[in-house]
mmCIF file of the N, C-alpha and C atoms, coordinates in Angstrom:
data_MODEL
# 
_entry.id   MODEL 
# 
loop_
_atom_site.group_PDB 
_atom_site.id 
_atom_site.type_symbol 
_atom_site.label_atom_id 
_atom_site.label_alt_id 
_atom_site.label_comp_id 
_atom_site.label_asym_id 
_atom_site.label_entity_id 
_atom_site.label_seq_id 
_atom_site.pdbx_PDB_ins_code 
_atom_site.Cartn_x 
_atom_site.Cartn_y 
_atom_site.Cartn_z 
_atom_site.occupancy 
_atom_site.B_iso_or_equiv 
_atom_site.pdbx_formal_charge 
_atom_site.auth_seq_id 
_atom_site.auth_comp_id 
_atom_site.auth_asym_id 
_atom_site.auth_atom_id 
_atom_site.pdbx_PDB_model_num 
ATOM 1   N N  . MET A 1 1  ? 34.670 3.241  -16.799 1.00 0.00 ? 1  MET A N  1 
ATOM 2   C CA . MET A 1 1  ? 34.436 2.868  -15.409 1.00 0.00 ? 1  MET A CA 1 
ATOM 3   C C  . MET A 1 1  ? 33.368 3.787  -14.833 1.00 0.00 ? 1  MET A C  1 
ATOM 4   N N  . SER A 1 2  ? 32.354 3.170  -14.257 1.00 0.00 ? 2  SER A N  1 
ATOM 5   C CA . SER A 1 2  ? 31.301 3.984  -13.673 1.00 0.00 ? 2  SER A CA 1 
ATOM 6   C C  . SER A 1 2  ? 31.698 4.454  -12.279 1.00 0.00 ? 2  SER A C  1 
ATOM 7   N N  . ASP A 1 3  ? 30.948 5.393  -11.756 1.00 0.00 ? 3  ASP A N  1 
ATOM 8   C CA . ASP A 1 3  ? 31.240 5.920  -10.422 1.00 0.00 ? 3  ASP A CA 1 
ATOM 9   C C  . ASP A 1 3  ? 31.004 4.880  -9.335  1.00 0.00 ? 3  ASP A C  1 
ATOM 10  N N  . LEU A 1 4  ? 30.129 3.894  -9.594  1.00 0.00 ? 4  LEU A N  1 
ATOM 11  C CA . LEU A 1 4  ? 29.853 2.873  -8.587  1.00 0.00 ? 4  LEU A CA 1 
ATOM 12  C C  . LEU A 1 4  ? 30.979 1.859  -8.475  1.00 0.00 ? 4  LEU A C  1 
ATOM 13  N N  . ASN A 1 5  ? 31.898 1.837  -9.433  1.00 0.00 ? 5  ASN A N  1 
ATOM 14  C CA . ASN A 1 5  ? 32.990 0.878  -9.419  1.00 0.00 ? 5  ASN A CA 1 
ATOM 15  C C  . ASN A 1 5  ? 34.254 1.504  -8.848  1.00 0.00 ? 5  ASN A C  1 
ATOM 16  N N  . ARG A 1 6  ? 34.111 2.472  -7.978  1.00 0.00 ? 6  ARG A N  1 
ATOM 17  C CA . ARG A 1 6  ? 35.243 3.146  -7.333  1.00 0.00 ? 6  ARG A CA 1 
ATOM 18  C C  . ARG A 1 6  ? 35.078 3.080  -5.822  1.00 0.00 ? 6  ARG A C  1 
ATOM 19  N N  . GLY A 1 7  ? 36.068 3.561  -5.115  1.00 0.00 ? 7  GLY A N  1 
ATOM 20  C CA . GLY A 1 7  ? 35.993 3.586  -3.664  1.00 0.00 ? 7  GLY A CA 1 
ATOM 21  C C  . GLY A 1 7  ? 36.103 2.196  -3.083  1.00 0.00 ? 7  GLY A C  1 
ATOM 22  N N  . ILE A 1 8  ? 35.224 1.840  -2.136  1.00 0.00 ? 8  ILE A N  1 
ATOM 23  C CA . ILE A 1 8  ? 35.312 0.534  -1.494  1.00 0.00 ? 8  ILE A CA 1 
ATOM 24  C C  . ILE A 1 8  ? 34.708 -0.565 -2.360  1.00 0.00 ? 8  ILE A C  1 
ATOM 25  N N  . MET A 1 9  ? 33.999 -0.198 -3.424  1.00 0.00 ? 9  MET A N  1 
ATOM 26  C CA . MET A 1 9  ? 33.367 -1.191 -4.301  1.00 0.00 ? 9  MET A CA 1 
ATOM 27  C C  . MET A 1 9  ? 34.281 -1.487 -5.488  1.00 0.00 ? 9  MET A C  1 
ATOM 28  N N  . LYS A 1 10 ? 35.533 -1.848 -5.246  1.00 0.00 ? 10 LYS A N  1 
ATOM 29  C CA . LYS A 1 10 ? 36.492 -2.078 -6.323  1.00 0.00 ? 10 LYS A CA 1 
ATOM 30  C C  . LYS A 1 10 ? 36.498 -3.548 -6.717  1.00 0.00 ? 10 LYS A C  1 
ATOM 31  N N  . PHE A 1 11 ? 35.410 -4.022 -7.310  1.00 0.00 ? 11 PHE A N  1 
ATOM 32  C CA . PHE A 1 11 ? 35.387 -5.377 -7.844  1.00 0.00 ? 11 PHE A CA 1 
ATOM 33  C C  . PHE A 1 11 ? 34.467 -5.406 -9.055  1.00 0.00 ? 11 PHE A C  1 
ATOM 34  N N  . ALA A 1 12 ? 34.682 -6.379 -9.889  1.00 0.00 ? 12 ALA A N  1 
ATOM 35  C CA . ALA A 1 12 ? 33.902 -6.479 -11.120 1.00 0.00 ? 12 ALA A CA 1 
ATOM 36  C C  . ALA A 1 12 ? 32.435 -6.725 -10.788 1.00 0.00 ? 12 ALA A C  1 
ATOM 37  N N  . GLY A 1 13 ? 31.554 -6.006 -11.440 1.00 0.00 ? 13 GLY A N  1 
ATOM 38  C CA . GLY A 1 13 ? 30.130 -6.183 -11.209 1.00 0.00 ? 13 GLY A CA 1 
ATOM 39  C C  . GLY A 1 13 ? 29.584 -5.378 -10.052 1.00 0.00 ? 13 GLY A C  1 
ATOM 40  N N  . ALA A 1 14 ? 30.362 -4.451 -9.530  1.00 0.00 ? 14 ALA A N  1 
ATOM 41  C CA . ALA A 1 14 ? 29.905 -3.656 -8.393  1.00 0.00 ? 14 ALA A CA 1 
ATOM 42  C C  . ALA A 1 14 ? 28.737 -2.755 -8.768  1.00 0.00 ? 14 ALA A C  1 
ATOM 43  N N  . ASP A 1 15 ? 28.599 -2.469 -10.053 1.00 0.00 ? 15 ASP A N  1 
ATOM 44  C CA . ASP A 1 15 ? 27.510 -1.601 -10.482 1.00 0.00 ? 15 ASP A CA 1 
ATOM 45  C C  . ASP A 1 15 ? 26.417 -2.371 -11.221 1.00 0.00 ? 15 ASP A C  1 
ATOM 46  N N  . SER A 1 16 ? 26.360 -3.677 -11.004 1.00 0.00 ? 16 SER A N  1 
ATOM 47  C CA . SER A 1 16 ? 25.310 -4.462 -11.652 1.00 0.00 ? 16 SER A CA 1 
ATOM 48  C C  . SER A 1 16 ? 23.964 -4.140 -11.013 1.00 0.00 ? 16 SER A C  1 
ATOM 49  N N  . PRO A 1 17 ? 22.905 -4.147 -11.803 1.00 0.00 ? 17 PRO A N  1 
ATOM 50  C CA . PRO A 1 17 ? 21.586 -3.814 -11.254 1.00 0.00 ? 17 PRO A CA 1 
ATOM 51  C C  . PRO A 1 17 ? 21.154 -4.744 -10.120 1.00 0.00 ? 17 PRO A C  1 
ATOM 52  N N  . LYS A 1 18 ? 21.532 -6.012 -10.197 1.00 0.00 ? 18 LYS A N  1 
ATOM 53  C CA . LYS A 1 18 ? 21.159 -6.968 -9.144  1.00 0.00 ? 18 LYS A CA 1 
ATOM 54  C C  . LYS A 1 18 ? 21.805 -6.596 -7.808  1.00 0.00 ? 18 LYS A C  1 
ATOM 55  N N  . LEU A 1 19 ? 23.089 -6.277 -7.847  1.00 0.00 ? 19 LEU A N  1 
ATOM 56  C CA . LEU A 1 19 ? 23.802 -5.921 -6.612  1.00 0.00 ? 19 LEU A CA 1 
ATOM 57  C C  . LEU A 1 19 ? 23.321 -4.586 -6.059  1.00 0.00 ? 19 LEU A C  1 
ATOM 58  N N  . VAL A 1 20 ? 23.042 -3.640 -6.932  1.00 0.00 ? 20 VAL A N  1 
ATOM 59  C CA . VAL A 1 20 ? 22.534 -2.340 -6.488  1.00 0.00 ? 20 VAL A CA 1 
ATOM 60  C C  . VAL A 1 20 ? 21.168 -2.508 -5.831  1.00 0.00 ? 20 VAL A C  1 
ATOM 61  N N  . THR A 1 21 ? 20.316 -3.361 -6.400  1.00 0.00 ? 21 THR A N  1 
ATOM 62  C CA . THR A 1 21 ? 18.994 -3.605 -5.829  1.00 0.00 ? 21 THR A CA 1 
ATOM 63  C C  . THR A 1 21 ? 19.090 -4.260 -4.456  1.00 0.00 ? 21 THR A C  1 
ATOM 64  N N  . ILE A 1 22 ? 19.944 -5.262 -4.329  1.00 0.00 ? 22 ILE A N  1 
ATOM 65  C CA . ILE A 1 22 ? 20.119 -5.942 -3.039  1.00 0.00 ? 22 ILE A CA 1 
ATOM 66  C C  . ILE A 1 22 ? 20.654 -4.969 -1.993  1.00 0.00 ? 22 ILE A C  1 
ATOM 67  N N  . SER A 1 23 ? 21.628 -4.155 -2.370  1.00 0.00 ? 23 SER A N  1 
ATOM 68  C CA . SER A 1 23 ? 22.193 -3.175 -1.434  1.00 0.00 ? 23 SER A CA 1 
ATOM 69  C C  . SER A 1 23 ? 21.146 -2.148 -1.013  1.00 0.00 ? 23 SER A C  1 
ATOM 70  N N  . THR A 1 24 ? 20.321 -1.710 -1.963  1.00 0.00 ? 24 THR A N  1 
ATOM 71  C CA . THR A 1 24 ? 19.277 -0.735 -1.649  1.00 0.00 ? 24 THR A CA 1 
ATOM 72  C C  . THR A 1 24 ? 18.271 -1.313 -0.673  1.00 0.00 ? 24 THR A C  1 
ATOM 73  N N  . ILE A 1 25 ? 17.860 -2.562 -0.901  1.00 0.00 ? 25 ILE A N  1 
ATOM 74  C CA . ILE A 1 25 ? 16.894 -3.210 -0.009  1.00 0.00 ? 25 ILE A CA 1 
ATOM 75  C C  . ILE A 1 25 ? 17.478 -3.361 1.390   1.00 0.00 ? 25 ILE A C  1 
ATOM 76  N N  . LEU A 1 26 ? 18.751 -3.746 1.479   1.00 0.00 ? 26 LEU A N  1 
ATOM 77  C CA . LEU A 1 26 ? 19.386 -3.899 2.788   1.00 0.00 ? 26 LEU A CA 1 
ATOM 78  C C  . LEU A 1 26 ? 19.477 -2.568 3.536   1.00 0.00 ? 26 LEU A C  1 
ATOM 79  N N  . VAL A 1 27 ? 19.870 -1.525 2.834   1.00 0.00 ? 27 VAL A N  1 
ATOM 80  C CA . VAL A 1 27 ? 20.017 -0.214 3.481   1.00 0.00 ? 27 VAL A CA 1 
ATOM 81  C C  . VAL A 1 27 ? 18.666 0.331  3.918   1.00 0.00 ? 27 VAL A C  1 
ATOM 82  N N  . LEU A 1 28 ? 17.685 0.321  3.012   1.00 0.00 ? 28 LEU A N  1 
ATOM 83  C CA . LEU A 1 28 ? 16.363 0.853  3.363   1.00 0.00 ? 28 LEU A CA 1 
ATOM 84  C C  . LEU A 1 28 ? 15.679 0.003  4.432   1.00 0.00 ? 28 LEU A C  1 
ATOM 85  N N  . GLY A 1 29 ? 15.880 -1.298 4.378   1.00 0.00 ? 29 GLY A N  1 
ATOM 86  C CA . GLY A 1 29 ? 15.325 -2.175 5.406   1.00 0.00 ? 29 GLY A CA 1 
ATOM 87  C C  . GLY A 1 29 ? 15.925 -1.894 6.769   1.00 0.00 ? 29 GLY A C  1 
ATOM 88  N N  . SER A 1 30 ? 17.232 -1.691 6.798   1.00 0.00 ? 30 SER A N  1 
ATOM 89  C CA . SER A 1 30 ? 17.898 -1.380 8.064   1.00 0.00 ? 30 SER A CA 1 
ATOM 90  C C  . SER A 1 30 ? 17.407 -0.057 8.635   1.00 0.00 ? 30 SER A C  1 
ATOM 91  N N  . ILE A 1 31 ? 17.251 0.943  7.783   1.00 0.00 ? 31 ILE A N  1 
ATOM 92  C CA . ILE A 1 31 ? 16.752 2.238  8.237   1.00 0.00 ? 31 ILE A CA 1 
ATOM 93  C C  . ILE A 1 31 ? 15.338 2.095  8.783   1.00 0.00 ? 31 ILE A C  1 
ATOM 94  N N  . THR A 1 32 ? 14.491 1.331  8.088   1.00 0.00 ? 32 THR A N  1 
ATOM 95  C CA . THR A 1 32 ? 13.115 1.119  8.543   1.00 0.00 ? 32 THR A CA 1 
ATOM 96  C C  . THR A 1 32 ? 13.079 0.430  9.894   1.00 0.00 ? 32 THR A C  1 
ATOM 97  N N  . ILE A 1 33 ? 13.902 -0.603 10.054  1.00 0.00 ? 33 ILE A N  1 
ATOM 98  C CA . ILE A 1 33 ? 13.945 -1.324 11.335  1.00 0.00 ? 33 ILE A CA 1 
ATOM 99  C C  . ILE A 1 33 ? 14.415 -0.399 12.453  1.00 0.00 ? 33 ILE A C  1 
ATOM 100 N N  . LEU A 1 34 ? 15.421 0.427  12.180  1.00 0.00 ? 34 LEU A N  1 
ATOM 101 C CA . LEU A 1 34 ? 15.908 1.355  13.210  1.00 0.00 ? 34 LEU A CA 1 
ATOM 102 C C  . LEU A 1 34 ? 14.851 2.390  13.590  1.00 0.00 ? 34 LEU A C  1 
ATOM 103 N N  . ILE A 1 35 ? 14.102 2.888  12.616  1.00 0.00 ? 35 ILE A N  1 
ATOM 104 C CA . ILE A 1 35 ? 13.044 3.862  12.905  1.00 0.00 ? 35 ILE A CA 1 
ATOM 105 C C  . ILE A 1 35 ? 11.945 3.210  13.745  1.00 0.00 ? 35 ILE A C  1 
ATOM 106 N N  . LEU A 1 36 ? 11.534 2.000  13.361  1.00 0.00 ? 36 LEU A N  1 
ATOM 107 C CA . LEU A 1 36 ? 10.494 1.303  14.134  1.00 0.00 ? 36 LEU A CA 1 
ATOM 108 C C  . LEU A 1 36 ? 10.967 0.984  15.544  1.00 0.00 ? 36 LEU A C  1 
ATOM 109 N N  . TRP A 1 37 ? 12.223 0.579  15.687  1.00 0.00 ? 37 TRP A N  1 
ATOM 110 C CA . TRP A 1 37 ? 12.770 0.297  17.013  1.00 0.00 ? 37 TRP A CA 1 
ATOM 111 C C  . TRP A 1 37 ? 12.813 1.568  17.861  1.00 0.00 ? 37 TRP A C  1 
ATOM 112 N N  . ALA A 1 38 ? 13.213 2.680  17.249  1.00 0.00 ? 38 ALA A N  1 
ATOM 113 C CA . ALA A 1 38 ? 13.280 3.943  17.986  1.00 0.00 ? 38 ALA A CA 1 
ATOM 114 C C  . ALA A 1 38 ? 11.892 4.395  18.422  1.00 0.00 ? 38 ALA A C  1 
ATOM 115 N N  . LEU A 1 39 ? 10.905 4.251  17.539  1.00 0.00 ? 39 LEU A N  1 
ATOM 116 C CA . LEU A 1 39 ? 9.543  4.645  17.904  1.00 0.00 ? 39 LEU A CA 1 
ATOM 117 C C  . LEU A 1 39 ? 8.979  3.755  19.003  1.00 0.00 ? 39 LEU A C  1 
ATOM 118 N N  . SER A 1 40 ? 9.251  2.457  18.919  1.00 0.00 ? 40 SER A N  1 
ATOM 119 C CA . SER A 1 40 ? 8.724  1.561  19.950  1.00 0.00 ? 40 SER A CA 1 
ATOM 120 C C  . SER A 1 40 ? 9.447  1.760  21.281  1.00 0.00 ? 40 SER A C  1 
ATOM 121 N N  . SER A 1 41 ? 10.686 2.203  21.239  1.00 0.00 ? 41 SER A N  1 
ATOM 122 C CA . SER A 1 41 ? 11.411 2.474  22.476  1.00 0.00 ? 41 SER A CA 1 
ATOM 123 C C  . SER A 1 41 ? 10.952 3.799  23.103  1.00 0.00 ? 41 SER A C  1 
ATOM 124 N N  . ALA A 1 42 ? 10.641 4.775  22.281  1.00 0.00 ? 42 ALA A N  1 
ATOM 125 C CA . ALA A 1 42 ? 10.257 6.084  22.790  1.00 0.00 ? 42 ALA A CA 1 
ATOM 126 C C  . ALA A 1 42 ? 8.796  6.128  23.224  1.00 0.00 ? 42 ALA A C  1 
ATOM 127 N N  . TYR A 1 43 ? 7.957  5.377  22.522  1.00 0.00 ? 43 TYR A N  1 
ATOM 128 C CA . TYR A 1 43 ? 6.522  5.390  22.802  1.00 0.00 ? 43 TYR A CA 1 
ATOM 129 C C  . TYR A 1 43 ? 6.043  3.979  23.014  1.00 0.00 ? 43 TYR A C  1 
ATOM 130 N N  . ALA A 1 44 ? 4.964  3.848  23.729  1.00 0.00 ? 44 ALA A N  1 
ATOM 131 C CA . ALA A 1 44 ? 4.379  2.519  23.959  1.00 0.00 ? 44 ALA A CA 1 
ATOM 132 C C  . ALA A 1 44 ? 3.501  2.154  22.783  1.00 0.00 ? 44 ALA A C  1 
ATOM 133 N N  . LEU A 1 45 ? 4.129  1.605  21.751  1.00 0.00 ? 45 LEU A N  1 
ATOM 134 C CA . LEU A 1 45 ? 3.384  1.185  20.568  1.00 0.00 ? 45 LEU A CA 1 
ATOM 135 C C  . LEU A 1 45 ? 3.096  -0.322 20.690  1.00 0.00 ? 45 LEU A C  1 
ATOM 136 N N  . GLY A 1 46 ? 1.861  -0.670 20.599  1.00 0.00 ? 46 GLY A N  1 
ATOM 137 C CA . GLY A 1 46 ? 1.481  -2.087 20.650  1.00 0.00 ? 46 GLY A CA 1 
ATOM 138 C C  . GLY A 1 46 ? 1.610  -2.598 22.029  1.00 0.00 ? 46 GLY A C  1 
# 
């Protein structure tokens, strides 16, 4: 059992490369959107 198949990810295939890639894109995308929103709120960008 890998470390990715523990905790809240207790289902078969939780450590598959496809699921890890999708999760990474969602997390990094969310962080990027939050940073851009914070910058546009703090400064008059565009």
